[in-house]
HTML snippet that shows the backbone in 3Dmol.js (N, CA, C, O; Angstrom):
<script src="https://3Dmol.org/build/3Dmol-min.js"></script>
<div id="view" style="width:600px;height:400px;position:relative"></div>
<script>
const pdb = `
ATOM      1  N   MET A   1     -91.150  86.718  82.619  1.00  0.00           N
ATOM      2  CA  MET A   1     -90.372  87.704  81.528  1.00  0.00           C
ATOM      3  C   MET A   1     -88.743  86.458  81.720  1.00  0.00           C
ATOM      4  O   MET A   1     -88.706  85.922  80.613  1.00  0.00           O
ATOM      5  N   ILE A   2     -87.812  85.997  82.382  1.00  0.00           N
ATOM      6  CA  ILE A   2     -86.581  85.484  82.779  1.00  0.00           C
ATOM      7  C   ILE A   2     -86.768  83.962  82.303  1.00  0.00           C
ATOM      8  O   ILE A   2     -86.034  83.261  81.607  1.00  0.00           O
ATOM      9  N   ASN A   3     -87.952  83.700  82.891  1.00  0.00           N
ATOM     10  CA  ASN A   3     -88.518  81.555  83.299  1.00  0.00           C
ATOM     11  C   ASN A   3     -88.699  81.878  81.099  1.00  0.00           C
ATOM     12  O   ASN A   3     -88.247  81.015  80.348  1.00  0.00           O
ATOM     13  N   LYS A   4     -89.338  83.085  80.555  1.00  0.00           N
ATOM     14  CA  LYS A   4     -89.382  82.418  79.413  1.00  0.00           C
ATOM     15  C   LYS A   4     -87.998  82.549  78.042  1.00  0.00           C
ATOM     16  O   LYS A   4     -87.940  81.933  76.977  1.00  0.00           O
ATOM     17  N   ALA A   5     -86.675  83.967  78.827  1.00  0.00           N
ATOM     18  CA  ALA A   5     -85.816  83.822  77.815  1.00  0.00           C
ATOM     19  C   ALA A   5     -84.567  82.653  78.218  1.00  0.00           C
ATOM     20  O   ALA A   5     -83.515  82.394  77.635  1.00  0.00           O
ATOM     21  N   PHE A   6     -85.425  81.854  79.980  1.00  0.00           N
ATOM     22  CA  PHE A   6     -83.788  80.644  79.866  1.00  0.00           C
ATOM     23  C   PHE A   6     -84.512  79.603  78.910  1.00  0.00           C
ATOM     24  O   PHE A   6     -83.813  78.723  78.409  1.00  0.00           O
ATOM     25  N   ASP A   7     -85.981  79.652  78.603  1.00  0.00           N
ATOM     26  CA  ASP A   7     -86.470  78.033  77.675  1.00  0.00           C
ATOM     27  C   ASP A   7     -85.788  78.691  76.168  1.00  0.00           C
ATOM     28  O   ASP A   7     -85.196  77.884  75.452  1.00  0.00           O
ATOM     29  N   ILE A   8     -85.879  80.135  75.710  1.00  0.00           N
ATOM     30  CA  ILE A   8     -85.460  80.381  74.431  1.00  0.00           C
ATOM     31  C   ILE A   8     -84.044  79.964  73.832  1.00  0.00           C
ATOM     32  O   ILE A   8     -83.562  79.359  72.874  1.00  0.00           O
ATOM     33  N   ILE A   9     -83.481  81.011  75.572  1.00  0.00           N
ATOM     34  CA  ILE A   9     -81.784  80.296  75.569  1.00  0.00           C
ATOM     35  C   ILE A   9     -81.307  78.932  75.406  1.00  0.00           C
ATOM     36  O   ILE A   9     -80.287  78.721  74.749  1.00  0.00           O
ATOM     37  N   VAL A  10     -82.102  77.788  76.066  1.00  0.00           N
ATOM     38  CA  VAL A  10     -81.788  76.084  76.041  1.00  0.00           C
ATOM     39  C   VAL A  10     -82.252  75.954  75.235  1.00  0.00           C
ATOM     40  O   VAL A  10     -81.598  75.097  74.639  1.00  0.00           O
ATOM     41  N   LYS A  11     -83.654  76.423  74.237  1.00  0.00           N
ATOM     42  CA  LYS A  11     -84.003  75.772  72.752  1.00  0.00           C
ATOM     43  C   LYS A  11     -82.980  75.535  71.620  1.00  0.00           C
ATOM     44  O   LYS A  11     -82.861  74.627  70.797  1.00  0.00           O
ATOM     45  N   ASP A  12     -81.936  77.222  71.983  1.00  0.00           N
ATOM     46  CA  ASP A  12     -81.123  77.376  71.404  1.00  0.00           C
ATOM     47  C   ASP A  12     -79.957  78.444  70.919  1.00  0.00           C
ATOM     48  O   ASP A  12     -79.823  79.008  69.833  1.00  0.00           O
ATOM     49  N   PRO A  13     -79.252  78.505  71.992  1.00  0.00           N
ATOM     50  CA  PRO A  13     -78.328  79.254  72.656  1.00  0.00           C
ATOM     51  C   PRO A  13     -77.857  79.677  71.773  1.00  0.00           C
ATOM     52  O   PRO A  13     -77.131  80.537  72.272  1.00  0.00           O
ATOM     53  N   PHE A  14     -77.688  79.727  70.538  1.00  0.00           N
ATOM     54  CA  PHE A  14     -76.765  80.117  69.547  1.00  0.00           C
ATOM     55  C   PHE A  14     -77.458  80.956  69.014  1.00  0.00           C
ATOM     56  O   PHE A  14     -77.168  82.150  68.944  1.00  0.00           O
ATOM     57  N   GLY A  15     -78.689  80.313  68.472  1.00  0.00           N
ATOM     58  CA  GLY A  15     -79.460  81.375  66.944  1.00  0.00           C
ATOM     59  C   GLY A  15     -80.739  82.275  67.706  1.00  0.00           C
ATOM     60  O   GLY A  15     -81.442  83.108  67.134  1.00  0.00           O
ATOM     61  N   ALA A  16     -80.828  81.886  69.080  1.00  0.00           N
ATOM     62  CA  ALA A  16     -82.144  82.898  69.116  1.00  0.00           C
ATOM     63  C   ALA A  16     -82.258  84.119  68.391  1.00  0.00           C
ATOM     64  O   ALA A  16     -81.381  84.364  67.563  1.00  0.00           O
ATOM     65  N   LYS A  17     -83.206  84.939  68.564  1.00  0.00           N
ATOM     66  CA  LYS A  17     -83.148  86.426  68.416  1.00  0.00           C
ATOM     67  C   LYS A  17     -82.627  86.914  69.785  1.00  0.00           C
ATOM     68  O   LYS A  17     -82.831  86.300  70.833  1.00  0.00           O
ATOM     69  N   GLY A  18     -81.768  88.356  69.663  1.00  0.00           N
ATOM     70  CA  GLY A  18     -81.163  88.488  70.889  1.00  0.00           C
ATOM     71  C   GLY A  18     -79.804  88.152  71.555  1.00  0.00           C
ATOM     72  O   GLY A  18     -79.000  88.744  72.276  1.00  0.00           O
ATOM     73  N   VAL A  19     -79.939  86.684  70.868  1.00  0.00           N
ATOM     74  CA  VAL A  19     -78.738  86.282  71.692  1.00  0.00           C
ATOM     75  C   VAL A  19     -77.563  86.586  71.076  1.00  0.00           C
ATOM     76  O   VAL A  19     -77.416  86.155  69.932  1.00  0.00           O
ATOM     77  N   SER A  20     -76.657  87.253  71.589  1.00  0.00           N
ATOM     78  CA  SER A  20     -75.047  87.174  71.026  1.00  0.00           C
ATOM     79  C   SER A  20     -73.390  87.287  71.269  1.00  0.00           C
ATOM     80  O   SER A  20     -73.236  87.389  72.486  1.00  0.00           O
ATOM     81  N   PRO A  21     -72.451  87.303  70.777  1.00  0.00           N
ATOM     82  CA  PRO A  21     -71.384  86.909  71.571  1.00  0.00           C
ATOM     83  C   PRO A  21     -71.151  88.401  72.128  1.00  0.00           C
ATOM     84  O   PRO A  21     -71.533  89.408  71.531  1.00  0.00           O
ATOM     85  N   ILE A  22     -70.281  88.397  73.702  1.00  0.00           N
ATOM     86  CA  ILE A  22     -69.511  89.397  73.761  1.00  0.00           C
ATOM     87  C   ILE A  22     -68.162  89.745  73.545  1.00  0.00           C
ATOM     88  O   ILE A  22     -67.312  89.160  74.216  1.00  0.00           O
ATOM     89  N   LYS A  23     -67.726  90.834  72.493  1.00  0.00           N
ATOM     90  CA  LYS A  23     -66.723  91.062  72.090  1.00  0.00           C
ATOM     91  C   LYS A  23     -65.685  90.871  72.983  1.00  0.00           C
ATOM     92  O   LYS A  23     -64.793  90.125  72.578  1.00  0.00           O
ATOM     93  N   THR A  24     -65.517  91.501  74.465  1.00  0.00           N
ATOM     94  CA  THR A  24     -64.257  91.700  75.181  1.00  0.00           C
ATOM     95  C   THR A  24     -64.621  90.335  75.926  1.00  0.00           C
ATOM     96  O   THR A  24     -63.889  90.272  76.914  1.00  0.00           O
ATOM     97  N   MET A  25     -65.395  89.298  75.862  1.00  0.00           N
ATOM     98  CA  MET A  25     -65.688  88.329  77.000  1.00  0.00           C
ATOM     99  C   MET A  25     -65.754  86.835  75.428  1.00  0.00           C
ATOM    100  O   MET A  25     -66.706  86.507  74.719  1.00  0.00           O
ATOM    101  N   PRO A  26     -64.498  86.387  75.451  1.00  0.00           N
ATOM    102  CA  PRO A  26     -64.520  85.336  74.461  1.00  0.00           C
ATOM    103  C   PRO A  26     -64.930  84.301  75.300  1.00  0.00           C
ATOM    104  O   PRO A  26     -64.655  84.128  76.488  1.00  0.00           O
ATOM    105  N   GLN A  27     -66.129  83.138  73.994  1.00  0.00           N
ATOM    106  CA  GLN A  27     -66.510  82.335  74.790  1.00  0.00           C
ATOM    107  C   GLN A  27     -68.129  82.287  75.520  1.00  0.00           C
ATOM    108  O   GLN A  27     -68.797  81.287  75.783  1.00  0.00           O
ATOM    109  N   LYS A  28     -68.534  84.009  75.769  1.00  0.00           N
ATOM    110  CA  LYS A  28     -69.611  84.246  76.178  1.00  0.00           C
ATOM    111  C   LYS A  28     -70.011  84.879  75.768  1.00  0.00           C
ATOM    112  O   LYS A  28     -69.528  85.709  74.998  1.00  0.00           O
ATOM    113  N   TYR A  29     -71.542  84.694  76.267  1.00  0.00           N
ATOM    114  CA  TYR A  29     -72.707  85.162  75.337  1.00  0.00           C
ATOM    115  C   TYR A  29     -73.459  86.368  76.130  1.00  0.00           C
ATOM    116  O   TYR A  29     -73.145  86.563  77.305  1.00  0.00           O
ATOM    117  N   LYS A  30     -74.707  87.395  75.342  1.00  0.00           N
ATOM    118  CA  LYS A  30     -74.991  87.815  76.107  1.00  0.00           C
ATOM    119  C   LYS A  30     -76.928  87.589  75.725  1.00  0.00           C
ATOM    120  O   LYS A  30     -77.356  86.880  74.815  1.00  0.00           O
ATOM    121  N   TYR A  31     -77.656  88.271  76.541  1.00  0.00           N
ATOM    122  CA  TYR A  31     -79.638  87.475  75.453  1.00  0.00           C
ATOM    123  C   TYR A  31     -80.038  88.987  76.639  1.00  0.00           C
ATOM    124  O   TYR A  31     -79.732  89.324  77.782  1.00  0.00           O
ATOM    125  N   ARG A  32     -81.060  89.640  75.263  1.00  0.00           N
ATOM    126  CA  ARG A  32     -81.506  90.632  75.843  1.00  0.00           C
ATOM    127  C   ARG A  32     -82.517  90.521  76.477  1.00  0.00           C
ATOM    128  O   ARG A  32     -83.219  90.487  75.466  1.00  0.00           O
ATOM    129  N   VAL A  33     -83.417  90.409  77.480  1.00  0.00           N
ATOM    130  CA  VAL A  33     -84.528  90.907  78.313  1.00  0.00           C
ATOM    131  C   VAL A  33     -84.891  91.530  78.161  1.00  0.00           C
ATOM    132  O   VAL A  33     -85.000  91.693  79.376  1.00  0.00           O
ATOM    133  N   GLY A  34     -85.711  92.941  77.492  1.00  0.00           N
ATOM    134  CA  GLY A  34     -85.614  94.535  78.010  1.00  0.00           C
ATOM    135  C   GLY A  34     -84.851  95.039  78.414  1.00  0.00           C
ATOM    136  O   GLY A  34     -84.056  95.456  77.572  1.00  0.00           O
ATOM    137  N   GLY A  35     -84.488  95.399  80.005  1.00  0.00           N
ATOM    138  CA  GLY A  35     -83.601  96.606  79.778  1.00  0.00           C
ATOM    139  C   GLY A  35     -82.584  95.916  80.829  1.00  0.00           C
ATOM    140  O   GLY A  35     -82.050  96.533  81.751  1.00  0.00           O
ATOM    141  N   LEU A  36     -82.388  94.472  80.538  1.00  0.00           N
ATOM    142  CA  LEU A  36     -81.871  92.881  81.313  1.00  0.00           C
ATOM    143  C   LEU A  36     -80.810  92.208  80.822  1.00  0.00           C
ATOM    144  O   LEU A  36     -81.171  92.462  79.672  1.00  0.00           O
ATOM    145  N   ARG A  37     -79.914  91.635  80.671  1.00  0.00           N
ATOM    146  CA  ARG A  37     -78.890  91.025  80.133  1.00  0.00           C
ATOM    147  C   ARG A  37     -78.417  89.983  81.329  1.00  0.00           C
ATOM    148  O   ARG A  37     -78.012  90.052  82.490  1.00  0.00           O
ATOM    149  N   ILE A  38     -78.785  88.749  80.112  1.00  0.00           N
ATOM    150  CA  ILE A  38     -78.353  87.692  80.824  1.00  0.00           C
ATOM    151  C   ILE A  38     -77.111  87.893  80.611  1.00  0.00           C
ATOM    152  O   ILE A  38     -77.062  88.843  79.829  1.00  0.00           O
ATOM    153  N   LEU A  39     -75.620  87.392  80.966  1.00  0.00           N
ATOM    154  CA  LEU A  39     -74.305  86.976  80.313  1.00  0.00           C
ATOM    155  C   LEU A  39     -74.414  85.168  80.617  1.00  0.00           C
ATOM    156  O   LEU A  39     -74.841  84.587  81.614  1.00  0.00           O
ATOM    157  N   PHE A  40     -73.822  84.585  79.278  1.00  0.00           N
ATOM    158  CA  PHE A  40     -73.850  83.538  79.921  1.00  0.00           C
ATOM    159  C   PHE A  40     -72.830  82.977  79.242  1.00  0.00           C
ATOM    160  O   PHE A  40     -72.086  83.777  78.674  1.00  0.00           O
ATOM    161  N   GLY A  41     -72.562  81.725  79.128  1.00  0.00           N
ATOM    162  CA  GLY A  41     -71.575  80.454  78.520  1.00  0.00           C
ATOM    163  C   GLY A  41     -72.053  79.004  78.424  1.00  0.00           C
ATOM    164  O   GLY A  41     -72.943  78.415  79.039  1.00  0.00           O
ATOM    165  N   ILE A  42     -71.385  78.686  77.675  1.00  0.00           N
ATOM    166  CA  ILE A  42     -71.963  76.892  77.134  1.00  0.00           C
ATOM    167  C   ILE A  42     -70.817  76.028  76.996  1.00  0.00           C
ATOM    168  O   ILE A  42     -70.092  75.968  76.002  1.00  0.00           O
ATOM    169  N   ASP A  43     -70.715  75.434  77.945  1.00  0.00           N
ATOM    170  CA  ASP A  43     -69.722  74.179  78.267  1.00  0.00           C
ATOM    171  C   ASP A  43     -70.402  72.871  76.852  1.00  0.00           C
ATOM    172  O   ASP A  43     -71.430  72.223  77.051  1.00  0.00           O
ATOM    173  N   ARG A  44     -69.610  72.748  75.608  1.00  0.00           N
ATOM    174  CA  ARG A  44     -70.412  72.275  74.974  1.00  0.00           C
ATOM    175  C   ARG A  44     -70.362  70.581  74.920  1.00  0.00           C
ATOM    176  O   ARG A  44     -71.133  69.774  74.402  1.00  0.00           O
ATOM    177  N   GLU A  45     -68.939  70.384  75.793  1.00  0.00           N
ATOM    178  CA  GLU A  45     -69.169  68.844  76.324  1.00  0.00           C
ATOM    179  C   GLU A  45     -70.267  68.505  77.020  1.00  0.00           C
ATOM    180  O   GLU A  45     -71.237  67.853  76.635  1.00  0.00           O
ATOM    181  N   LYS A  46     -70.083  68.924  77.932  1.00  0.00           N
ATOM    182  CA  LYS A  46     -71.661  68.355  78.998  1.00  0.00           C
ATOM    183  C   LYS A  46     -72.485  69.375  78.896  1.00  0.00           C
ATOM    184  O   LYS A  46     -72.718  69.981  79.942  1.00  0.00           O
ATOM    185  N   HIS A  47     -72.990  69.734  77.928  1.00  0.00           N
ATOM    186  CA  HIS A  47     -74.125  70.571  77.460  1.00  0.00           C
ATOM    187  C   HIS A  47     -74.728  71.369  78.836  1.00  0.00           C
ATOM    188  O   HIS A  47     -75.718  71.013  79.476  1.00  0.00           O
ATOM    189  N   ILE A  48     -73.987  72.373  79.077  1.00  0.00           N
ATOM    190  CA  ILE A  48     -74.984  72.970  79.833  1.00  0.00           C
ATOM    191  C   ILE A  48     -74.607  74.244  79.709  1.00  0.00           C
ATOM    192  O   ILE A  48     -73.471  74.326  79.242  1.00  0.00           O
ATOM    193  N   ILE A  49     -75.199  75.453  79.984  1.00  0.00           N
ATOM    194  CA  ILE A  49     -75.326  76.965  80.156  1.00  0.00           C
ATOM    195  C   ILE A  49     -75.170  77.777  81.650  1.00  0.00           C
ATOM    196  O   ILE A  49     -76.074  78.056  82.437  1.00  0.00           O
ATOM    197  N   LYS A  50     -73.562  78.088  81.777  1.00  0.00           N
ATOM    198  CA  LYS A  50     -73.835  78.537  82.376  1.00  0.00           C
ATOM    199  C   LYS A  50     -74.105  79.956  82.752  1.00  0.00           C
ATOM    200  O   LYS A  50     -73.808  80.690  81.809  1.00  0.00           O
ATOM    201  N   VAL A  51     -74.479  80.494  83.604  1.00  0.00           N
ATOM    202  CA  VAL A  51     -75.386  81.554  83.405  1.00  0.00           C
ATOM    203  C   VAL A  51     -73.972  82.906  85.228  1.00  0.00           C
ATOM    204  O   VAL A  51     -73.577  82.591  86.350  1.00  0.00           O
ATOM    205  N   TYR A  52     -73.846  84.067  84.467  1.00  0.00           N
ATOM    206  CA  TYR A  52     -72.655  84.383  84.823  1.00  0.00           C
ATOM    207  C   TYR A  52     -73.505  85.393  85.408  1.00  0.00           C
ATOM    208  O   TYR A  52     -72.979  85.536  86.511  1.00  0.00           O
ATOM    209  N   ALA A  53     -74.599  86.273  85.360  1.00  0.00           N
ATOM    210  CA  ALA A  53     -74.772  87.528  85.805  1.00  0.00           C
ATOM    211  C   ALA A  53     -76.357  87.294  85.585  1.00  0.00           C
ATOM    212  O   ALA A  53     -76.845  86.224  85.220  1.00  0.00           O
ATOM    213  N   ILE A  54     -76.964  88.290  85.823  1.00  0.00           N
ATOM    214  CA  ILE A  54     -78.590  88.981  85.265  1.00  0.00           C
ATOM    215  C   ILE A  54     -77.928  90.493  85.877  1.00  0.00           C
ATOM    216  O   ILE A  54     -77.443  90.781  86.971  1.00  0.00           O
ATOM    217  N   THR A  55     -78.221  91.507  84.279  1.00  0.00           N
ATOM    218  CA  THR A  55     -77.997  92.883  85.494  1.00  0.00           C
ATOM    219  C   THR A  55     -78.637  93.293  84.367  1.00  0.00           C
ATOM    220  O   THR A  55     -78.949  92.756  83.304  1.00  0.00           O
ATOM    221  N   PRO A  56     -78.814  94.859  85.069  1.00  0.00           N
ATOM    222  CA  PRO A  56     -79.177  95.896  84.138  1.00  0.00           C
ATOM    223  C   PRO A  56     -78.624  96.004  82.985  1.00  0.00           C
ATOM    224  O   PRO A  56     -77.505  95.497  83.051  1.00  0.00           O
ATOM    225  N   ARG A  57     -78.903  96.521  81.679  1.00  0.00           N
ATOM    226  CA  ARG A  57     -78.103  96.603  80.668  1.00  0.00           C
ATOM    227  C   ARG A  57     -76.497  97.952  81.045  1.00  0.00           C
ATOM    228  O   ARG A  57     -75.541  98.150  80.295  1.00  0.00           O
ATOM    229  N   GLY A  58     -76.735  98.533  82.243  1.00  0.00           N
ATOM    230  CA  GLY A  58     -75.825  99.497  82.315  1.00  0.00           C
ATOM    231  C   GLY A  58     -74.937  99.007  82.930  1.00  0.00           C
ATOM    232  O   GLY A  58     -73.878  99.545  82.608  1.00  0.00           O
ATOM    233  N   GLN A  59     -74.761  97.951  83.951  1.00  0.00           N
ATOM    234  CA  GLN A  59     -74.227  97.187  84.602  1.00  0.00           C
ATOM    235  C   GLN A  59     -73.297  96.217  84.105  1.00  0.00           C
ATOM    236  O   GLN A  59     -72.203  96.065  84.649  1.00  0.00           O
ATOM    237  N   ALA A  60     -73.779  95.326  82.771  1.00  0.00           N
ATOM    238  CA  ALA A  60     -74.338  94.480  82.470  1.00  0.00           C
ATOM    239  C   ALA A  60     -72.469  94.207  81.858  1.00  0.00           C
ATOM    240  O   ALA A  60     -72.267  93.035  81.538  1.00  0.00           O
ATOM    241  N   TYR A  61     -71.437  94.994  81.728  1.00  0.00           N
ATOM    242  CA  TYR A  61     -70.355  95.051  80.690  1.00  0.00           C
ATOM    243  C   TYR A  61     -68.647  95.371  81.684  1.00  0.00           C
ATOM    244  O   TYR A  61     -67.475  95.025  81.530  1.00  0.00           O
ATOM    245  N   LYS A  62     -69.475  96.268  82.758  1.00  0.00           N
ATOM    246  CA  LYS A  62     -68.720  97.009  83.885  1.00  0.00           C
ATOM    247  C   LYS A  62     -67.885  95.558  84.336  1.00  0.00           C
ATOM    248  O   LYS A  62     -68.451  94.483  84.535  1.00  0.00           O
ATOM    249  N   LYS A  63     -66.222  95.830  84.460  1.00  0.00           N
ATOM    250  CA  LYS A  63     -65.250  95.102  85.210  1.00  0.00           C
ATOM    251  C   LYS A  63     -65.522  95.019  86.218  1.00  0.00           C
ATOM    252  O   LYS A  63     -65.690  96.130  86.722  1.00  0.00           O
ATOM    253  N   ARG A  64     -65.740  93.896  87.138  1.00  0.00           N
ATOM    254  CA  ARG A  64     -66.007  93.521  88.966  1.00  0.00           C
ATOM    255  C   ARG A  64     -64.970  92.914  89.803  1.00  0.00           C
ATOM    256  O   ARG A  64     -64.572  91.750  89.863  1.00  0.00           O
ATOM    257  N   GLY A  65     -64.681  93.802  90.334  1.00  0.00           N
ATOM    258  CA  GLY A  65     -63.679  93.015  90.739  1.00  0.00           C
ATOM    259  C   GLY A  65     -62.767  93.343  92.556  1.00  0.00           C
ATOM    260  O   GLY A  65     -61.845  92.616  92.925  1.00  0.00           O
TER     261      GLY A  65
END
`;
const viewer = $3Dmol.createViewer("view");
viewer.addModel(pdb, "pdb");
viewer.setStyle({}, {cartoon: {color: "spectrum"}});
viewer.zoomTo();
viewer.render();
</script>
């Protein structure tokens, strides 16, 4: 399930169904995979997707620290 999600994000990180910006975190995005959220950012210059967390939905947006 997660591997397929990464394939989808790599193909189209902005337009894939389920990908949306995180309002409280500029230039970071979330991808919904069932009850999980993949939180990631994109380095456009280096063409790299940086995954920050894979976490259950209820914990995805809590401040860590």
